[in-house]
C-alpha positions in Angstrom: 10.1 -60.7 86.7 6.6 -61.4 85.5 5.9 -64.7 83.8 2.9 -65.1 81.5 1.4 -68.3 80.0 0.7 -68.5 76.3 -1.1 -71.3 74.5 1.4 -73.4 72.5 -1.1 -74.0 69.6 -2.8 -70.6 69.1 -0.8 -68.1 71.1 -3.8 -67.0 73.2 -3.1 -65.8 76.7 -6.5 -66.5 78.2 -7.0 -69.8 80.1 -9.8 -71.3 82.1 -10.1 -74.2 84.5 -12.1 -77.0 82.8 -14.3 -78.6 85.4 -14.9 -81.8 83.4 -11.2 -82.5 83.3 -10.8 -82.2 87.1 -9.8 -78.5 87.1 -7.1 -78.8 84.4 -6.1 -75.5 82.9 -7.0 -75.2 79.2 -7.0 -72.5 76.6 -10.3 -70.6 76.3 -9.9 -70.2 72.5 -8.8 -73.7 71.2 -9.2 -75.9 74.3 -5.6 -77.1 74.3 -3.9 -78.0 77.6 -0.4 -77.3 76.3 1.1 -73.9 77.1 4.5 -72.3 77.4 5.8 -69.6 79.7 6.9 -66.3 78.2 9.0 -63.9 80.2 8.3 -60.2 80.0 11.8 -59.3 81.2 12.9 -55.9 80.1 15.9 -57.1 78.2 14.2 -60.1 76.5 11.5 -57.9 74.9 12.3 -58.0 71.2 10.7 -54.6 70.5 12.9 -53.0 73.1 16.0 -54.7 71.8 15.2 -53.6 68.2 14.6 -50.0 69.4 17.9 -50.0 71.3 19.8 -51.2 68.3 18.2 -48.5 66.1 19.0 -45.8 68.6 22.6 -47.0 68.9 23.1 -47.0 65.1 21.5 -43.5 64.9 24.0 -42.2 67.6 26.9 -43.7 65.8 25.9 -42.2 62.5 25.6 -38.7 64.0 
């Protein structure tokens, strides 16, 4: 399972290490140091879940 970090404020996934803050990880777009982890798990992907529901409804109708 691959875990990606996303900025809590702007949603950007690009981070840099700020040398003036002692190497603290900050967002490269807005400069915020708060982030959240998003999981790219196959079942937690909302697009895949939506597609699976649409296919299941299509099969039931036919």
